[in-house]
C-alpha positions as CSV (number, residue, x, y, z in Angstrom):
1,M,5.8,-66.5,229.5
2,N,4.6,-68.2,225.9
3,R,5.2,-65.4,223.6
4,G,8.3,-64.3,221.7
5,F,10.4,-67.1,219.8
6,R,8.3,-69.3,222.5
7,S,5.3,-69.4,220.7
8,F,6.6,-70.7,217.8
9,H,5.9,-74.3,217.1
10,P,8.4,-76.6,218.7
11,I,10.0,-77.8,215.2
12,V,10.4,-74.7,214.1
13,C,12.6,-73.9,217.6
14,F,14.1,-77.3,218.0
15,L,15.5,-76.3,214.0
16,Y,16.8,-73.0,214.8
17,Y,19.1,-74.3,217.6
18,V,20.3,-77.7,215.1
19,G,20.9,-75.2,212.9
20,A,22.6,-72.5,215.2
21,A,24.8,-75.1,216.6
22,A,25.9,-76.1,212.7
23,L,27.1,-73.0,211.4
24,V,28.4,-72.2,215.0
25,M,30.9,-75.3,214.4
26,L,31.1,-75.1,210.4
27,N,32.5,-71.2,210.5
28,K,35.3,-70.9,212.1
29,H,36.3,-67.0,211.6
30,P,36.7,-64.9,214.7
31,V,34.2,-62.4,213.1
32,F,31.5,-64.7,212.9
33,L,31.6,-66.7,216.1
34,F,32.1,-63.0,217.5
35,M,29.2,-61.5,216.1
36,G,27.0,-64.9,217.0
37,T,28.3,-64.8,220.4
38,M,27.1,-61.1,221.0
39,I,23.6,-61.9,218.9
40,L,23.2,-65.3,221.3
41,I,24.3,-62.7,224.7
42,F,21.6,-60.7,223.4
43,Y,18.8,-62.8,223.2
44,N,19.7,-64.2,226.6
45,I,18.8,-60.9,227.9
46,A,16.0,-61.0,226.0
47,L,14.3,-63.9,227.3
48,D,14.9,-63.5,230.9
49,R,17.0,-60.1,231.4
50,G,20.1,-62.6,231.4
51,M,19.0,-64.6,234.7
52,T,19.9,-68.2,233.2
53,L,23.3,-67.0,231.6
54,K,24.1,-65.7,234.9
55,K,24.5,-68.8,236.9
56,W,26.6,-70.6,234.4
57,W,28.5,-67.5,233.3
58,K,31.6,-68.5,235.5
59,M,32.0,-71.8,234.0
60,V,31.7,-70.3,230.5
61,W,34.6,-68.2,231.0
62,I,36.7,-70.5,232.8
63,L,36.2,-73.1,229.8
64,S,36.9,-70.8,227.1
65,V,39.6,-69.0,228.8
66,F,41.3,-72.4,229.5
67,F,41.4,-73.3,225.9
68,L,42.2,-69.9,224.7
69,I,45.9,-70.6,226.9
70,L,45.7,-74.4,226.3
71,T,45.9,-74.6,222.5
72,P,48.9,-72.1,222.1
73,L,50.7,-73.9,224.7
74,T,50.2,-77.8,222.9
75,N,50.1,-76.3,219.3
76,H,53.4,-75.4,218.2
77,R,52.8,-75.1,214.2
78,G,52.9,-72.2,212.0
79,S,55.7,-70.2,210.8
80,H,55.1,-66.9,212.5
81,I,56.9,-67.4,215.9
82,L,56.1,-65.0,218.5
83,F,58.4,-66.2,221.4
84,Y,59.7,-69.2,222.9
85,L,58.1,-70.6,226.6
86,R,61.1,-73.2,227.6
87,E,61.8,-73.7,224.0
88,N,58.4,-74.2,222.7
89,P,57.6,-71.6,220.3
90,V,54.5,-70.1,220.7
91,T,53.1,-69.3,217.5
92,L,50.5,-66.8,215.6
93,E,48.3,-69.3,213.8
94,A,48.4,-71.3,217.3
95,I,46.7,-68.2,219.0
96,I,44.2,-67.4,216.6
97,Q,43.3,-71.2,216.4
98,G,43.0,-71.1,220.0
99,I,40.8,-68.2,219.9
100,I,38.6,-69.5,217.3
101,L,38.1,-72.4,219.5
102,A,37.4,-70.2,222.7
103,L,34.7,-68.4,220.5
104,S,33.2,-71.5,219.2
105,L,32.7,-72.9,222.6
106,F,31.9,-69.9,224.4
107,C,29.0,-69.4,221.5
108,L,27.5,-72.8,221.8
109,M,27.4,-72.7,225.6
110,V,26.2,-69.0,225.3
111,L,23.6,-71.1,222.7
112,F,22.6,-73.6,224.8
113,T,22.2,-71.5,227.9
114,S,18.8,-70.2,226.4
115,Y,17.5,-73.7,224.9
116,N,16.0,-74.7,228.4
117,L,14.3,-71.7,228.7
118,V,12.5,-72.3,224.8
119,I,12.6,-76.4,224.3
120,T,10.9,-76.8,227.6
121,A,9.9,-80.4,228.8
122,D,6.5,-80.6,226.8
123,K,7.4,-79.4,224.0
124,F,10.5,-82.0,223.8
125,L,8.1,-85.2,224.7
126,Y,6.2,-83.8,221.8
127,L,8.6,-83.7,219.5
128,F,10.3,-87.1,220.3
129,S,8.1,-89.4,222.5
130,K,6.0,-90.6,219.8
131,W,9.1,-92.1,217.6
132,L,11.7,-92.8,220.4
133,P,9.8,-92.9,224.0
134,Q,12.1,-94.1,226.4
135,W,15.0,-92.1,224.5
136,A,13.2,-88.7,224.9
137,L,12.2,-89.3,228.6
138,L,15.7,-90.4,229.6
139,T,16.6,-87.5,228.0
140,M,14.4,-85.0,229.4
141,I,15.1,-86.0,232.9
142,S,18.9,-86.0,232.3
143,L,18.7,-82.3,231.0
144,R,16.6,-81.2,234.2
145,F,19.0,-83.4,236.6
146,V,21.7,-81.3,237.4
147,P,19.5,-77.9,238.3
148,L,17.1,-80.2,240.0
149,L,19.9,-81.8,242.4
150,R,21.5,-78.5,243.0
151,R,18.2,-76.7,244.4
152,R,17.3,-79.9,245.9
153,L,20.6,-80.1,247.7
154,A,20.6,-76.4,248.8
155,E,16.5,-77.1,250.3
156,I,18.0,-80.2,252.2
157,E,21.3,-78.2,252.9
158,T,18.6,-75.7,254.8
159,V,16.6,-78.2,256.9
160,Q,19.9,-80.3,257.8
161,R,21.6,-76.4,259.2
162,S,18.3,-75.9,261.0
163,K,19.2,-78.8,263.1
164,G,23.0,-78.0,263.3
165,H,24.3,-80.3,261.0
166,S,26.6,-78.1,258.4
167,I,29.4,-79.0,256.0
168,K,30.8,-75.3,256.8
169,T,31.8,-75.5,260.5
170,G,33.1,-77.9,262.5
171,T,36.1,-81.1,262.0
172,I,36.7,-82.5,259.0
173,K,35.3,-85.6,260.4
174,Q,32.0,-83.8,261.4
175,R,31.6,-81.7,258.0
176,S,32.1,-85.4,256.1
177,K,29.8,-86.6,258.3
178,N,27.5,-84.2,257.6
179,G,28.4,-84.1,253.6
180,I,27.6,-88.2,252.9
181,Q,24.4,-87.7,255.3
182,L,23.4,-84.8,252.9
183,V,23.6,-87.0,249.7
184,Q,22.6,-89.8,250.9
185,I,19.0,-87.9,251.6
186,L,19.7,-86.5,248.1
187,L,19.9,-89.8,246.9
188,T,16.8,-91.8,248.7
189,W,14.6,-88.4,247.6
190,S,15.3,-88.7,243.9
191,L,15.0,-92.2,243.9
192,E,11.8,-92.6,245.5
193,E,10.3,-89.8,242.9
194,A,12.2,-91.5,240.2
195,L,10.1,-94.7,241.5
196,Q,6.6,-92.5,241.5
197,T,7.2,-90.9,238.3
198,A,7.9,-94.2,236.1
199,D,4.4,-96.0,237.9
200,S,2.7,-93.0,237.0
201,M,4.2,-92.8,233.3
202,A,3.3,-96.8,233.1
203,A,-0.1,-96.2,234.5
204,R,-1.1,-93.4,231.8
205,G,0.3,-95.9,228.9
206,Y,3.1,-94.0,227.9
207,G,5.1,-95.5,225.4
208,L,2.0,-97.6,223.9
209,R,1.8,-97.1,220.2
210,K,-1.7,-97.7,220.2
211,R,-3.0,-94.9,222.8
212,S,-4.9,-91.3,222.4
213,R,-3.0,-88.6,223.1
214,Y,-3.6,-84.6,223.0
215,I,-1.6,-82.5,220.8
216,P,-1.1,-78.7,222.0
217,F,1.0,-77.6,219.1
218,Q,-0.8,-76.7,215.7
219,M,1.5,-75.3,212.8
220,K,0.4,-71.8,212.1
221,R,1.1,-69.3,208.9
222,K,4.0,-67.6,210.6
223,D,5.5,-71.3,211.7
224,W,5.2,-72.1,208.2
225,F,7.1,-68.8,207.2
226,A,9.4,-69.2,209.8
227,L,10.1,-72.7,208.7
228,I,11.2,-72.2,204.8
229,Y,12.7,-68.7,206.1
230,M,15.4,-70.7,208.4
231,L,15.7,-73.7,205.6
232,A,17.0,-70.9,203.0
233,I,18.9,-68.9,205.3
234,G,20.8,-72.0,206.7
235,S,20.9,-73.7,202.7
236,V,22.8,-70.5,201.7
237,S,25.3,-70.3,204.7
238,I,25.9,-74.2,204.7
239,F,26.9,-73.5,200.7
240,G,28.9,-70.1,201.8
241,W,30.5,-72.8,204.0
242,W,31.4,-75.2,201.6
243,L,32.5,-72.5,199.4
244,G,35.1,-71.7,201.7
245,D,34.2,-68.6,203.3
246,G,33.4,-67.7,207.1
247,V,36.4,-70.3,207.7
248,L,39.3,-68.5,207.9
249,S,42.7,-70.7,206.8
250,I,45.8,-71.1,209.1
251,S,47.5,-73.3,207.1
252,P,49.7,-73.7,205.5
253,V,49.4,-70.1,204.9
254,L,47.3,-67.9,207.1
255,E,45.2,-65.2,205.6
256,P,43.9,-62.0,207.1
257,I,41.5,-61.7,209.5
258,Y,39.4,-59.2,208.0
259,L,37.0,-60.3,205.7
260,E,36.9,-59.4,201.7
261,G,34.4,-59.8,199.2
262,R,31.7,-62.3,199.4
263,E,32.6,-63.0,202.9
264,W,30.8,-60.2,203.9
265,F,27.5,-61.3,202.3
266,Y,27.9,-64.4,204.2
267,L,28.5,-63.0,207.7
268,V,25.5,-60.9,207.2
269,I,23.9,-64.5,206.0
270,F,24.7,-65.9,209.6
271,I,23.5,-63.0,211.5
272,L,20.5,-63.4,209.8
273,F,20.0,-67.1,211.1
274,I,21.2,-67.0,214.5
275,G,19.7,-63.5,214.9
276,F,16.2,-64.9,213.5
277,P,14.8,-65.2,217.6
278,L,16.3,-61.7,219.1
279,G,14.8,-60.4,215.9
280,I,11.2,-62.2,216.6
281,E,11.7,-61.0,220.9
282,E,12.9,-56.9,219.8
283,R,10.1,-56.6,217.3
284,E,7.4,-58.0,219.9
285,A,8.5,-55.5,222.7
286,L,8.6,-52.6,220.4
287,Q,4.8,-54.0,219.5
288,W,4.1,-54.1,223.3
289,H,5.7,-50.3,224.1
290,Y,4.1,-49.0,220.7
291,W,0.1,-50.4,221.8
292,K,1.1,-49.6,225.6
293,R,1.7,-45.6,224.9
294,K,-1.4,-45.7,222.3
295,I,-3.6,-47.3,225.1
């Protein structure tokens, strides 16, 4: 459904994801990253009730916890030694750095979980096909490669199971043989469709410089307002990062985690940028409920 933040121009949507990813990577403060993570989780819930996030939830948690544990075990810098693990010091600075790294990774993965819901294939091609046609097509195919293969593999496995070929039952030799057969069918199917897609794109003149094309997206007033808003808020947030706000200093002196002074202001600016699409979604939801009751 093309509503909410998804109804904005592709340039606006793409600029948000580029800006949000940049701010998450620049602001290395647990409070900033925690607030950004919570906002992005609610944003995913507003988009599709968190269905896409649930599919990747285990991987997101496993990777985040892995870096959370790995950082204190490999980084021994710091003056606040908590305990020793096999004669290796585990410092408070390393634990805080692990928390920051884990939150950054968690926030980025949650951010790009909603990317495919907003930046669809037609929007991506609209943004880059004119200047980088081959790269745009290759990137679009790569982004849909993993979920497409997973869906096809499930279909092939269902058909093969009806024939009595399963990778979950039987001897190891039989399961290995059935698994290789599944992969062979999957690759054959994918390559055959790739050739058909390439022939179809060539027949329609994809990549030619002198060709006409239909442009389904037009910049509207709300798109210009959103563009100016994100550029202004993003610039202020980057200026705050340049001043040192939004970054927790760990060495040589560990700063307190709680915010002080103008850091609160730049936290609000950070929230205003990260939470912009969530505000759009919630505003339209409230309008929908209002008109529904009124009717």
